[in-house]
C-alpha positions as CSV (number, residue, x, y, z in Angstrom):
1,D,109.2,68.2,105.3
2,V,109.6,64.6,106.6
3,G,108.2,65.7,109.9
4,M,105.3,67.4,108.3
5,Q,104.6,64.4,106.2
6,A,104.5,62.2,109.3
7,F,102.2,64.7,111.0
8,S,99.9,64.8,108.0
9,T,99.7,61.0,108.0
10,A,98.6,61.1,111.6
11,L,96.0,63.7,110.7
12,T,94.7,61.4,107.9
13,G,94.3,58.6,110.5
14,G,92.0,60.7,112.6
15,A,94.4,62.5,115.0
16,L,93.4,65.9,116.4
17,A,89.9,65.5,115.2
18,S,88.7,68.2,117.6
19,C,91.4,70.7,116.9
20,T,90.3,74.2,116.0
21,N,93.5,76.2,116.4
22,L,96.8,75.0,114.8
23,W,100.0,76.9,114.9
24,L,102.8,75.5,112.7
25,N,104.7,78.8,112.5
26,Y,108.5,79.2,112.6
27,N,109.4,75.8,111.2
28,Q,111.0,74.7,107.9
29,I,107.9,73.4,106.2
30,G,108.4,73.4,102.4
31,D,106.4,72.5,99.4
32,A,106.5,68.8,100.0
33,G,105.2,69.2,103.6
34,M,102.5,71.5,102.4
35,Q,101.4,69.0,99.7
36,A,101.2,66.3,102.4
37,F,99.2,68.6,104.7
38,S,96.8,69.5,101.8
39,T,96.2,65.8,101.1
40,A,95.3,65.2,104.7
41,I,92.8,68.0,105.0
42,T,91.3,67.0,101.6
43,G,90.3,63.7,103.3
44,G,88.5,65.5,106.1
45,A,91.2,66.0,108.7
46,L,90.8,69.2,110.9
47,A,87.3,69.7,109.7
48,D,86.6,72.2,112.5
49,L,89.7,74.3,112.1
50,T,89.2,78.0,112.6
51,H,92.8,79.3,113.0
52,L,95.8,78.2,110.9
53,D,99.2,79.8,111.4
54,L,102.0,78.8,108.9
55,E,104.1,81.9,109.4
56,D,107.8,81.8,108.7
57,N,108.2,78.6,106.8
58,D,109.5,77.7,103.3
59,I,106.2,77.3,101.5
60,G,106.5,78.3,97.8
61,D,104.2,78.3,94.8
62,V,104.0,74.5,94.5
63,G,102.9,74.1,98.1
64,M,100.4,77.0,97.7
65,Q,99.0,75.5,94.6
66,A,98.4,72.2,96.3
67,F,96.7,73.9,99.2
68,S,94.6,76.1,96.9
69,L,93.5,73.0,94.9
70,T,92.4,71.4,98.1
71,L,90.4,74.6,99.0
72,A,88.8,74.7,95.6
73,T,87.8,71.0,95.3
74,S,86.8,70.0,98.8
75,K,84.8,71.4,101.7
76,C,87.8,71.6,104.0
77,C,88.5,74.8,106.0
78,A,85.0,76.0,105.6
79,S,85.1,77.4,109.2
80,L,88.5,79.0,108.9
81,E,88.6,82.5,110.3
82,M,92.3,83.2,110.4
83,L,95.0,82.2,107.9
84,R,98.6,83.4,108.4
85,L,101.0,82.6,105.5
86,R,103.4,85.5,106.4
87,D,107.1,85.2,105.6
88,N,107.1,82.3,103.2
89,Q,108.1,82.2,99.5
90,I,104.8,82.6,97.9
91,G,105.0,84.3,94.5
92,D,102.6,85.2,91.7
93,A,101.7,81.6,90.8
94,G,100.8,80.7,94.3
95,M,98.8,83.9,94.7
96,Q,97.0,83.2,91.5
97,A,96.1,79.7,92.7
98,V,94.7,80.8,96.0
99,S,92.8,83.7,94.4
100,S,91.1,81.3,92.0
101,A,90.0,79.3,95.0
102,L,88.7,82.4,96.9
103,A,86.8,83.6,93.8
104,G,85.1,80.2,93.8
105,G,83.8,80.7,97.3
106,A,86.6,79.0,99.4
107,L,87.3,80.5,102.8
108,A,84.1,82.5,102.8
109,N,84.3,83.0,106.6
110,L,87.9,84.3,106.6
111,G,88.3,87.3,108.7
112,Y,92.1,87.6,109.1
113,F,94.4,87.0,106.1
114,D,98.1,87.6,106.4
115,L,100.4,87.3,103.3
116,G,103.1,89.7,104.4
117,F,106.7,89.2,103.5
118,N,106.2,87.0,100.5
119,D,107.1,87.5,96.8
120,I,103.7,88.6,95.4
121,G,103.9,90.9,92.4
122,E,101.7,92.4,89.8
123,A,100.2,89.2,88.3
124,G,99.4,87.8,91.8
125,M,97.8,91.1,92.9
126,K,95.7,91.2,89.7
127,A,94.4,87.7,90.5
128,F,93.7,88.6,94.1
129,S,92.0,91.8,93.1
130,G,89.7,89.8,90.9
131,A,88.8,87.5,93.8
132,L,88.1,90.6,96.0
133,A,85.8,92.1,93.4
134,T,83.6,89.0,93.5
135,G,82.5,89.9,97.0
136,K,83.2,86.4,98.2
137,L,85.4,87.8,101.0
138,A,82.8,89.9,102.6
139,N,83.8,88.8,106.2
140,L,87.4,90.0,105.8
141,I,88.4,92.2,108.7
142,S,92.2,92.3,108.4
143,L,94.3,92.0,105.3
144,N,98.1,92.2,105.4
145,L,100.1,92.4,102.2
146,E,103.2,94.2,103.5
147,A,106.7,93.6,102.2
148,N,105.8,92.1,98.8
149,Q,106.5,93.3,95.3
150,I,103.3,95.1,94.5
151,G,103.9,98.0,92.1
152,D,101.7,100.6,90.4
153,V,99.9,98.1,88.1
154,G,99.1,95.8,91.1
155,M,97.9,98.8,93.1
156,Q,95.7,100.0,90.3
157,D,94.1,96.5,90.0
158,F,93.6,96.4,93.7
159,S,92.1,99.9,93.8
160,G,89.7,99.0,91.0
161,A,88.6,95.9,93.0
162,L,88.0,98.1,96.0
163,A,85.8,100.4,94.0
164,N,83.7,97.5,92.8
165,M,83.4,95.7,96.1
166,P,80.2,95.7,98.0
167,P,80.3,97.3,101.5
168,A,82.7,95.2,103.5
169,S,83.9,95.0,107.1
170,L,87.6,95.5,106.4
171,K,89.1,97.4,109.3
172,F,92.9,96.8,108.9
173,L,94.9,97.0,105.7
174,D,98.7,96.9,105.5
175,L,100.3,97.7,102.1
176,S,103.6,99.0,103.5
177,E,107.0,98.1,102.1
178,N,105.9,97.5,98.5
179,Q,106.9,99.1,95.3
180,F,104.1,101.4,94.2
181,G,104.5,105.1,93.5
182,D,102.4,108.0,92.3
183,A,100.3,106.1,89.7
184,G,99.4,103.4,92.2
185,M,98.6,106.0,94.9
186,Q,96.5,108.0,92.5
187,A,94.3,105.0,91.7
188,F,94.0,104.1,95.4
189,S,93.1,107.7,96.3
190,T,90.4,107.7,93.6
191,A,88.9,104.5,95.1
192,L,89.0,106.1,98.6
193,A,87.3,109.3,97.3
194,D,84.5,107.1,95.9
195,G,83.8,105.6,99.3
196,A,86.1,102.5,99.4
197,L,87.4,101.3,102.8
198,A,84.9,103.4,104.7
199,Q,85.2,101.1,107.7
200,V,89.0,100.9,107.9
201,T,90.5,102.1,111.2
202,A,94.1,101.2,110.5
203,L,95.9,101.8,107.2
204,Y,99.6,101.3,106.6
205,L,101.2,102.6,103.4
206,G,104.7,103.4,104.6
207,Y,108.0,102.6,102.9
208,N,106.8,102.4,99.3
209,W,109.1,103.6,96.5
């Protein structure tokens, strides 16, 4: 986090003003580092960013809440097309925070969203489903939620959101390695039968039990 705080200070001072692609994956960035980064982009740093990769760090709910607040209250990341938060420590509180920002119109250009291998459960999925149902993520092409803690209730909420979404461009959906069973799959199947995910070309549902 000390390194990330120093990096964020440099960003605040105007460094990397033309950067559009930033990979910070496979580090040890935690909540304090993410808070510092969020402060930097609130002030206008990385205004043209289109790709942000934070895979395999130590970002938890506190860091995600700071980032989400930044998304909700500033015009940062308006051009972001890819956001990878895979393999962190994001739970329901973090997912609820980012979902609130998304429902308010943040990241409207997002096409690729990867939240795989986190700790998102029913409450987080309910919040995210609410954001999806607003139609504010109409440009989403790829959504990865594999290896979380999504059970039947979360899957039912998600399926309800799919049924209420306007036609979307989603082509890739990964819900493998979660915890939903028959009840969740029944709800999901009903949504599919009603025409949800008509554009999907790749769907992963393996290893659920």
